[in-house]
ChimeraX commands (.cxc) that place a marker at each C-alpha (Angstrom):
marker #1 position 39.34,15.66,-46.68 radius 0.5
marker #1 position 37.80,14.59,-43.39 radius 0.5
marker #1 position 38.92,11.05,-42.00 radius 0.5
marker #1 position 36.03,8.71,-41.84 radius 0.5
marker #1 position 35.84,7.82,-38.03 radius 0.5
marker #1 position 34.61,4.32,-37.13 radius 0.5
marker #1 position 31.68,3.84,-34.81 radius 0.5
marker #1 position 33.43,0.81,-32.86 radius 0.5
marker #1 position 32.83,2.91,-29.26 radius 0.5
marker #1 position 29.03,3.25,-30.19 radius 0.5
marker #1 position 28.63,-0.33,-31.18 radius 0.5
marker #1 position 30.66,-1.73,-28.12 radius 0.5
marker #1 position 28.94,0.38,-25.73 radius 0.5
marker #1 position 25.74,-1.81,-26.62 radius 0.5
marker #1 position 27.56,-4.98,-26.67 radius 0.5
marker #1 position 25.79,-8.25,-25.33 radius 0.5
marker #1 position 28.24,-8.71,-22.62 radius 0.5
marker #1 position 27.38,-5.54,-21.15 radius 0.5
marker #1 position 24.34,-6.15,-18.55 radius 0.5
marker #1 position 22.79,-3.93,-15.82 radius 0.5
marker #1 position 24.09,-3.74,-12.51 radius 0.5
marker #1 position 22.17,-5.26,-9.42 radius 0.5
marker #1 position 21.66,-1.51,-8.46 radius 0.5
marker #1 position 20.19,-0.76,-11.72 radius 0.5
marker #1 position 18.03,-3.83,-11.71 radius 0.5
marker #1 position 16.88,-2.72,-8.26 radius 0.5
marker #1 position 15.83,0.75,-9.32 radius 0.5
marker #1 position 14.11,-0.44,-12.21 radius 0.5
marker #1 position 12.08,-2.80,-9.77 radius 0.5
marker #1 position 11.44,0.04,-7.57 radius 0.5
marker #1 position 10.08,2.22,-10.37 radius 0.5
marker #1 position 7.94,-0.63,-11.98 radius 0.5
marker #1 position 4.59,0.33,-10.49 radius 0.5
marker #1 position 4.92,3.75,-11.90 radius 0.5
marker #1 position 6.12,2.31,-15.38 radius 0.5
marker #1 position 3.16,0.14,-15.45 radius 0.5
marker #1 position 0.66,2.98,-14.74 radius 0.5
marker #1 position 2.24,5.08,-17.43 radius 0.5
marker #1 position 1.65,2.09,-19.96 radius 0.5
marker #1 position -1.89,1.85,-18.75 radius 0.5
marker #1 position -2.46,5.36,-19.21 radius 0.5
marker #1 position -1.09,5.23,-22.75 radius 0.5
marker #1 position -3.27,2.29,-23.45 radius 0.5
marker #1 position -6.14,4.21,-22.39 radius 0.5
marker #1 position -5.32,7.08,-24.49 radius 0.5
marker #1 position -4.48,4.89,-27.62 radius 0.5
marker #1 position -7.88,3.40,-27.58 radius 0.5
marker #1 position -9.36,6.74,-28.14 radius 0.5
marker #1 position -7.33,8.03,-31.01 radius 0.5
marker #1 position -9.44,6.78,-33.82 radius 0.5
marker #1 position -12.76,7.48,-32.23 radius 0.5
marker #1 position -14.95,10.02,-30.40 radius 0.5
marker #1 position -14.10,9.22,-26.69 radius 0.5
marker #1 position -17.15,7.82,-24.80 radius 0.5
marker #1 position -17.94,8.55,-20.99 radius 0.5
marker #1 position -16.19,5.19,-20.33 radius 0.5
marker #1 position -13.21,6.03,-22.04 radius 0.5
marker #1 position -12.98,9.54,-20.19 radius 0.5
marker #1 position -13.45,7.61,-16.84 radius 0.5
marker #1 position -10.82,5.07,-18.02 radius 0.5
marker #1 position -8.42,7.75,-18.80 radius 0.5
marker #1 position -8.95,9.69,-15.55 radius 0.5
marker #1 position -8.50,6.75,-13.48 radius 0.5
marker #1 position -5.36,6.15,-15.31 radius 0.5
marker #1 position -4.00,9.62,-14.73 radius 0.5
marker #1 position -5.04,9.41,-10.98 radius 0.5
marker #1 position -3.07,6.10,-10.84 radius 0.5
marker #1 position -0.14,7.54,-12.46 radius 0.5
marker #1 position 0.03,10.51,-10.05 radius 0.5
marker #1 position -0.35,8.07,-7.28 radius 0.5
marker #1 position 2.46,5.86,-8.09 radius 0.5
marker #1 position 4.67,8.78,-9.06 radius 0.5
marker #1 position 4.01,10.29,-5.56 radius 0.5
marker #1 position 4.55,7.01,-3.90 radius 0.5
marker #1 position 7.79,6.57,-5.74 radius 0.5
marker #1 position 8.91,9.93,-4.70 radius 0.5
marker #1 position 8.23,9.48,-0.97 radius 0.5
marker #1 position 10.01,6.16,-1.24 radius 0.5
marker #1 position 13.16,7.55,-2.88 radius 0.5
marker #1 position 13.02,10.82,-0.63 radius 0.5
marker #1 position 13.28,8.44,2.39 radius 0.5
marker #1 position 16.36,6.56,0.98 radius 0.5
marker #1 position 18.36,9.66,-0.17 radius 0.5
marker #1 position 17.69,11.79,2.89 radius 0.5
marker #1 position 18.26,8.89,5.50 radius 0.5
marker #1 position 21.98,8.97,5.75 radius 0.5
marker #1 position 23.02,12.55,4.97 radius 0.5
marker #1 position 23.98,15.35,7.38 radius 0.5
marker #1 position 21.32,17.75,6.21 radius 0.5
marker link #1:1,2 radius 0.2
marker link #1:2,3 radius 0.2
marker link #1:3,4 radius 0.2
marker link #1:4,5 radius 0.2
marker link #1:5,6 radius 0.2
marker link #1:6,7 radius 0.2
marker link #1:7,8 radius 0.2
marker link #1:8,9 radius 0.2
marker link #1:9,10 radius 0.2
marker link #1:10,11 radius 0.2
marker link #1:11,12 radius 0.2
marker link #1:12,13 radius 0.2
marker link #1:13,14 radius 0.2
marker link #1:14,15 radius 0.2
marker link #1:15,16 radius 0.2
marker link #1:16,17 radius 0.2
marker link #1:17,18 radius 0.2
marker link #1:18,19 radius 0.2
marker link #1:19,20 radius 0.2
marker link #1:20,21 radius 0.2
marker link #1:21,22 radius 0.2
marker link #1:22,23 radius 0.2
marker link #1:23,24 radius 0.2
marker link #1:24,25 radius 0.2
marker link #1:25,26 radius 0.2
marker link #1:26,27 radius 0.2
marker link #1:27,28 radius 0.2
marker link #1:28,29 radius 0.2
marker link #1:29,30 radius 0.2
marker link #1:30,31 radius 0.2
marker link #1:31,32 radius 0.2
marker link #1:32,33 radius 0.2
marker link #1:33,34 radius 0.2
marker link #1:34,35 radius 0.2
marker link #1:35,36 radius 0.2
marker link #1:36,37 radius 0.2
marker link #1:37,38 radius 0.2
marker link #1:38,39 radius 0.2
marker link #1:39,40 radius 0.2
marker link #1:40,41 radius 0.2
marker link #1:41,42 radius 0.2
marker link #1:42,43 radius 0.2
marker link #1:43,44 radius 0.2
marker link #1:44,45 radius 0.2
marker link #1:45,46 radius 0.2
marker link #1:46,47 radius 0.2
marker link #1:47,48 radius 0.2
marker link #1:48,49 radius 0.2
marker link #1:49,50 radius 0.2
marker link #1:50,51 radius 0.2
marker link #1:51,52 radius 0.2
marker link #1:52,53 radius 0.2
marker link #1:53,54 radius 0.2
marker link #1:54,55 radius 0.2
marker link #1:55,56 radius 0.2
marker link #1:56,57 radius 0.2
marker link #1:57,58 radius 0.2
marker link #1:58,59 radius 0.2
marker link #1:59,60 radius 0.2
marker link #1:60,61 radius 0.2
marker link #1:61,62 radius 0.2
marker link #1:62,63 radius 0.2
marker link #1:63,64 radius 0.2
marker link #1:64,65 radius 0.2
marker link #1:65,66 radius 0.2
marker link #1:66,67 radius 0.2
marker link #1:67,68 radius 0.2
marker link #1:68,69 radius 0.2
marker link #1:69,70 radius 0.2
marker link #1:70,71 radius 0.2
marker link #1:71,72 radius 0.2
marker link #1:72,73 radius 0.2
marker link #1:73,74 radius 0.2
marker link #1:74,75 radius 0.2
marker link #1:75,76 radius 0.2
marker link #1:76,77 radius 0.2
marker link #1:77,78 radius 0.2
marker link #1:78,79 radius 0.2
marker link #1:79,80 radius 0.2
marker link #1:80,81 radius 0.2
marker link #1:81,82 radius 0.2
marker link #1:82,83 radius 0.2
marker link #1:83,84 radius 0.2
marker link #1:84,85 radius 0.2
marker link #1:85,86 radius 0.2
marker link #1:86,87 radius 0.2
marker link #1:87,88 radius 0.2
marker link #1:88,89 radius 0.2
view
């Protein structure tokens, strides 16, 4: 017979008293423009789920995709400058 193991570790891993560190909050803040661009793209795609996309819908999705790519590029450029600045590469 297999013993039943409690899930205490899994429960306490998400306890209320565990909060994100300042570094984690800064990373989220740094990624926020890319996150919001992804949300806009998903919103544009959701709008077209129950109907045939019109030309306006297609343009909205295309603009949202371009914005996602631009924000991801900007984020990659910002984080690449941070990670490469102090190393002996």
